[in-house]
C-alpha positions as CSV (number, residue, x, y, z in Angstrom):
1,M,20.6,56.7,26.9
2,K,23.1,58.4,29.4
3,N,23.8,55.0,30.9
4,I,24.6,53.4,27.6
5,L,26.8,56.4,26.7
6,S,28.6,56.0,30.1
7,I,29.2,52.3,29.4
8,I,30.6,53.0,26.0
9,I,33.0,55.6,27.4
10,I,34.1,53.3,30.2
11,L,34.7,50.4,27.7
12,S,36.6,52.7,25.4
13,T,38.7,53.9,28.2
14,M,39.4,50.4,29.4
15,Q,40.4,49.4,25.9
16,M,42.7,52.3,25.5
17,S,44.2,51.6,28.9
18,A,44.8,47.9,27.9
19,Q,46.4,49.0,24.7
20,Q,48.8,51.3,26.5
21,E,49.9,48.7,29.0
22,P,53.6,47.9,28.6
23,L,54.5,44.6,27.0
24,K,55.3,41.9,29.5
25,V,58.8,40.7,28.7
26,G,61.0,37.8,29.9
27,V,64.7,38.2,29.6
28,A,66.7,35.1,28.5
29,G,70.3,35.5,29.7
30,L,72.3,38.5,31.0
31,T,75.7,37.8,29.5
32,H,75.3,40.0,26.4
33,G,76.8,43.4,26.7
34,H,73.7,45.0,25.1
35,V,71.4,43.8,28.0
36,N,71.3,47.2,29.6
37,W,69.1,48.2,26.6
38,V,66.2,46.1,28.0
39,F,66.6,47.5,31.5
40,S,66.6,51.1,30.1
41,A,63.4,50.3,28.2
42,E,61.8,49.0,31.5
43,K,62.8,52.2,33.3
44,K,61.1,54.3,30.6
45,G,57.9,52.2,31.0
46,D,58.1,50.9,27.4
47,I,58.0,47.3,28.7
48,E,57.6,45.4,32.0
49,I,60.2,42.8,32.8
50,V,58.3,40.0,34.5
51,G,61.1,37.5,34.7
52,I,64.8,36.8,34.0
53,A,66.4,33.5,33.3
54,E,70.1,33.5,34.3
55,P,71.9,30.6,36.1
56,N,74.8,32.9,37.1
57,R,73.5,34.2,40.4
58,E,76.4,36.6,40.9
59,L,75.8,38.1,37.5
60,A,72.1,38.4,38.1
61,E,72.5,40.0,41.5
62,R,74.9,42.6,39.9
63,Y,72.2,43.7,37.4
64,I,69.3,43.5,39.8
65,K,71.1,45.7,42.3
66,E,72.2,48.2,39.6
67,H,68.7,48.6,38.3
68,G,66.8,48.5,41.6
69,L,64.8,45.3,40.8
70,S,64.0,42.2,42.9
71,M,65.8,38.9,42.8
72,D,62.3,37.4,42.8
73,L,62.4,38.0,39.1
74,V,65.3,35.7,38.5
75,Y,65.1,32.0,37.7
76,D,67.8,29.5,37.0
77,T,66.3,28.2,33.8
78,L,64.2,29.6,30.9
79,D,61.6,26.9,31.2
80,E,61.0,27.8,34.9
81,M,60.7,31.5,34.2
82,L,58.3,30.9,31.2
83,E,56.0,28.6,33.3
84,A,56.0,30.9,36.3
85,K,55.7,34.3,34.6
86,K,54.1,33.6,31.2
87,P,55.6,36.7,29.4
88,E,54.2,37.9,26.1
89,A,57.7,38.0,24.6
90,V,61.2,37.0,25.4
91,T,64.3,39.0,24.6
92,A,67.5,36.9,24.2
93,F,70.6,38.4,25.8
94,G,72.8,35.3,25.9
95,S,75.2,33.9,23.3
96,I,74.2,33.6,19.7
97,Y,74.4,29.8,20.0
98,E,71.7,29.9,22.7
99,H,69.2,31.7,20.4
100,L,67.9,28.3,19.1
101,A,67.2,27.1,22.7
102,V,65.3,30.3,23.5
103,V,63.0,29.8,20.5
104,E,62.6,26.1,21.3
105,A,61.4,27.0,24.7
106,S,59.3,30.0,23.8
107,A,57.6,29.1,20.4
108,P,55.6,26.1,21.6
109,R,54.2,28.3,24.4
110,G,53.1,30.9,21.9
111,I,55.6,33.4,23.2
112,H,57.2,35.8,20.7
113,V,61.0,36.3,20.6
114,M,63.4,39.0,19.8
115,V,67.1,38.2,19.7
116,E,70.2,40.4,19.6
117,K,72.0,40.3,16.2
118,P,72.6,38.1,14.4
119,L,69.7,35.6,14.3
120,A,71.7,32.4,14.6
121,V,75.2,30.9,14.5
122,S,74.5,28.8,11.5
123,V,72.0,28.1,8.7
124,E,71.0,24.9,10.4
125,H,70.1,26.7,13.6
126,A,68.3,29.5,11.7
127,Q,66.2,27.0,9.7
128,K,65.1,25.2,13.0
129,M,64.2,28.6,14.5
130,E,62.2,29.6,11.4
131,A,60.3,26.3,11.3
132,L,59.3,26.7,15.0
133,A,58.3,30.3,14.5
134,K,56.0,29.4,11.6
135,E,54.6,26.3,13.2
136,H,53.6,28.1,16.4
137,N,52.7,31.4,14.7
138,I,55.1,33.6,16.7
139,H,57.0,36.7,15.7
140,L,60.8,36.2,15.6
141,L,62.7,39.5,15.3
142,T,66.4,40.4,15.3
143,N,67.6,43.6,16.8
144,Y,70.5,45.6,15.4
145,E,71.7,49.0,16.7
146,T,71.9,50.3,13.1
147,T,68.2,49.5,12.5
148,W,67.4,52.6,14.5
149,Y,69.8,55.0,12.7
150,P,67.8,57.7,10.9
151,T,70.7,58.1,8.4
152,N,70.3,54.5,7.1
153,H,66.6,55.0,6.5
154,K,67.2,58.4,4.8
155,A,69.8,56.7,2.6
156,Y,67.3,54.0,1.7
157,E,64.7,56.7,0.9
158,L,67.1,58.6,-1.4
159,L,67.8,55.4,-3.3
160,Q,64.1,54.8,-3.8
161,E,63.8,58.3,-5.1
162,G,66.6,57.8,-7.6
163,T,68.7,60.6,-6.1
164,I,72.0,59.0,-7.0
165,G,70.8,56.6,-9.7
166,E,71.1,52.8,-9.6
167,V,73.4,51.4,-6.9
168,R,76.8,50.2,-8.1
169,K,78.9,49.8,-5.0
170,V,78.2,49.8,-1.2
171,I,80.9,49.8,1.5
172,V,79.9,49.1,5.1
173,R,82.4,49.4,8.0
174,D,81.6,48.3,11.5
175,G,83.6,47.6,14.6
176,H,85.9,48.9,17.3
177,K,89.3,48.3,19.0
178,G,88.3,44.8,20.1
179,P,86.3,43.3,23.0
180,K,89.4,43.1,25.3
181,K,90.5,46.6,24.5
182,I,87.2,48.3,25.1
183,G,86.7,46.4,28.3
184,V,83.6,44.2,27.8
185,S,82.5,42.1,30.9
186,N,84.2,38.8,31.5
187,E,80.9,37.0,30.9
188,F,80.4,38.7,27.5
189,F,84.1,38.2,26.5
190,E,84.0,34.5,27.3
191,W,81.4,33.7,24.7
192,L,82.1,36.5,22.3
193,T,85.5,35.0,21.5
194,D,84.3,31.4,21.4
195,P,84.0,30.0,17.9
196,V,81.0,27.8,18.9
197,Q,79.0,30.2,21.1
198,N,79.6,33.2,18.8
199,G,80.1,31.4,15.5
200,G,83.3,33.3,14.9
201,G,84.9,36.6,15.8
202,A,84.5,39.9,14.1
203,I,83.2,38.2,10.9
204,I,80.0,37.4,12.9
205,D,79.9,40.1,15.5
206,F,80.2,42.9,13.0
207,G,79.8,41.3,9.6
208,C,76.1,40.8,10.4
209,Y,75.4,44.6,10.3
210,G,76.5,44.9,6.7
211,A,74.8,41.7,5.6
212,N,71.5,43.0,7.2
213,L,71.7,46.4,5.5
214,L,72.7,45.0,2.1
215,T,69.9,42.5,2.1
216,W,67.5,45.4,2.9
217,L,69.0,47.7,0.3
218,H,68.7,45.0,-2.4
219,E,65.1,44.3,-1.5
220,G,65.6,40.9,-0.1
221,K,67.8,39.6,-2.9
222,R,70.7,37.2,-2.1
223,P,74.1,38.0,-3.4
224,N,75.3,35.8,-6.2
225,S,78.6,35.0,-4.4
226,V,80.5,35.6,-1.2
227,T,84.2,36.0,-0.8
228,A,85.9,36.6,2.5
229,V,89.3,37.0,4.0
230,T,89.9,36.9,7.8
231,Q,93.0,37.7,9.9
232,K,94.0,37.5,13.6
233,L,95.8,40.7,14.4
234,Q,95.4,40.4,18.2
235,P,96.2,36.7,18.9
236,E,97.0,37.6,22.5
237,N,93.4,38.8,22.9
238,N,91.5,36.6,20.5
239,P,93.4,33.3,20.2
240,D,90.4,31.2,19.0
241,V,88.6,33.5,16.5
242,D,89.3,36.0,13.8
243,D,89.4,39.7,14.7
244,D,89.6,41.3,11.2
245,C,87.6,40.5,8.1
246,T,86.8,41.7,4.6
247,I,83.7,40.3,2.8
248,L,83.0,40.8,-0.9
249,L,79.4,40.4,-2.0
250,S,78.5,40.2,-5.7
251,Y,75.0,41.1,-7.0
252,D,73.7,41.3,-10.5
253,T,74.4,45.0,-11.0
254,S,76.4,45.9,-7.9
255,T,79.2,44.9,-5.6
256,A,79.4,45.3,-1.8
257,I,82.3,45.4,0.6
258,L,81.8,44.7,4.3
259,E,84.7,45.5,6.6
260,P,83.9,44.1,10.1
261,S,86.8,44.4,12.5
262,W,88.0,44.4,16.1
263,N,91.0,46.5,15.0
264,W,89.5,49.9,14.1
265,P,91.3,52.6,16.1
266,I,87.9,54.3,16.5
267,G,84.5,52.7,17.0
268,R,82.4,53.0,13.9
269,K,79.2,52.0,12.1
270,D,79.0,53.7,8.8
271,M,78.0,53.1,5.2
272,E,78.8,54.5,1.7
273,I,76.5,54.0,-1.2
274,Y,77.8,54.7,-4.7
275,G,75.3,55.2,-7.4
276,E,75.6,56.1,-11.1
277,T,75.4,59.9,-10.4
278,G,76.4,60.4,-6.8
279,V,77.2,59.1,-3.3
280,V,75.4,58.8,0.0
281,Y,77.5,58.8,3.1
282,A,75.7,57.6,6.3
283,D,78.6,58.7,8.6
284,N,77.0,57.7,11.8
285,R,73.5,57.7,13.4
286,H,72.7,61.3,12.7
287,D,75.1,62.7,10.1
288,L,74.4,62.2,6.4
289,R,76.1,63.6,3.3
290,V,75.0,63.4,-0.3
291,R,77.4,64.2,-3.1
292,I,76.1,64.6,-6.7
293,S,78.7,64.3,-9.4
294,E,79.8,67.3,-11.5
295,G,82.2,66.7,-14.4
296,Y,85.2,64.4,-13.9
297,D,86.0,64.7,-10.2
298,G,83.8,67.6,-9.1
299,F,80.7,67.3,-6.9
300,N,78.1,69.2,-5.1
301,E,77.7,68.2,-1.5
302,E,74.9,68.6,1.0
303,S,75.2,67.7,4.6
304,S,72.4,67.1,7.2
305,K,72.0,66.2,10.8
306,L,68.9,64.0,11.2
307,E,66.5,63.8,14.1
308,E,65.5,60.5,15.6
309,R,62.7,58.6,13.9
310,T,59.2,58.6,15.4
311,A,57.9,55.8,17.6
312,P,57.7,52.9,17.3
313,F,60.4,53.0,14.5
314,N,63.0,54.5,16.9
315,D,63.3,51.7,19.4
316,P,63.4,47.8,19.3
317,F,61.0,47.3,22.3
318,L,58.4,49.8,21.0
319,L,58.6,48.1,17.6
320,L,58.3,44.6,19.2
321,T,55.2,45.8,21.1
322,A,53.6,47.3,18.0
323,V,54.2,44.1,16.0
324,I,52.9,41.7,18.6
325,R,49.8,43.9,19.2
326,N,49.1,44.0,15.4
327,E,49.5,47.8,15.3
328,I,52.0,47.4,12.4
329,E,53.0,44.7,10.0
330,L,56.7,44.3,9.2
331,P,57.5,44.2,5.5
332,A,59.2,40.9,4.5
333,N,62.4,42.7,3.9
334,D,62.4,44.8,7.0
335,L,65.7,45.0,8.9
336,S,64.2,43.2,11.9
337,S,62.3,40.6,9.9
338,L,62.9,36.9,9.9
339,E,63.1,36.8,6.1
340,N,65.9,39.3,6.0
341,N,67.8,37.7,8.8
342,M,67.6,34.2,7.3
343,I,69.6,35.6,4.4
344,V,72.0,37.4,6.8
345,V,72.9,34.0,8.4
346,E,73.3,32.5,4.9
347,I,75.8,35.2,3.9
348,L,77.7,34.9,7.2
349,E,78.0,31.1,6.8
350,A,79.2,31.5,3.2
351,A,81.7,34.1,4.4
352,R,83.0,31.8,7.1
353,E,83.4,29.0,4.5
354,S,85.1,31.2,2.0
355,A,87.6,32.4,4.6
356,K,88.4,28.9,5.6
357,T,88.8,27.4,2.1
358,G,90.2,30.5,0.3
359,K,87.5,30.1,-2.3
360,T,84.5,32.2,-3.4
361,V,81.2,30.6,-2.4
362,V,78.4,30.8,-4.9
363,L,75.0,30.9,-3.3
364,K,72.1,28.7,-4.5
365,K,69.3,30.6,-6.1
């Protein structure tokens, strides 16, 4: 009996140990300015980087040296890295245009993928990625910084509770002074300001945040129409793409205004949600304000500073691990989900078309 009990304990311990092992991750590309996110996760022990695909050896050496890793991890092509290292998941940190190629290489091998926002440069690319993910039964997630803001989740919770009544208008503002002015790396700047590799300028780079949040707030519903205006206020820095944009989304019972820009004097990612009886201001990651209407122009305001969300809902790599290991199941409308982000790409493509033609684009139901 003691022997059987000992075996059970050993097996349970082995199972717990296996469950706690960090996810084996391959990194596809190092040109994205957000790539330090994956190296930080590795240092915390949340994941294990088993391979890196990056043809630019100088760039790879720079990151490898900075983070104390070995150049043995680096391969010239994604296919080489996947064959040699067989990661459980791949995180894409190259251009948005390259996301499709990452899925084309990973999905047939049964390797899950997480890309940096947005999902794809076009609906055509997104549909190919979706088809591959479904055919090969892999998870395909999209990571946004704002997904991890506790203020956004509290705002959503307040809406569900009816705190400010039914939503009537949402305003989302995202951006900074511009890639050149904030000093992004040359490798990042090169594709970030390329209309093919990035799909556009600020309209794509920061328009995706609002489209993602609005799709979530509207429970996965598409807007009825999309109208967009773009401008180029820094032609000396961004000659080939827009750097300022306003996008108007029309829903059945509400309107949304997205203001992505590379011309904000101060970096920002904030949201205002106007309901029938009040307003929720998600001012930044931690600061939230709620105003409840009193009379004509009066209001009662409550402010709060929110703590980080609990794991795995506070970090993209912890969430990816939990999803792959079937510890959680993402709702279809989740901020990271494929379903949500297919609609995001549809909104961005419509916005791009509207800005080009000067006409409102009506989305198909």
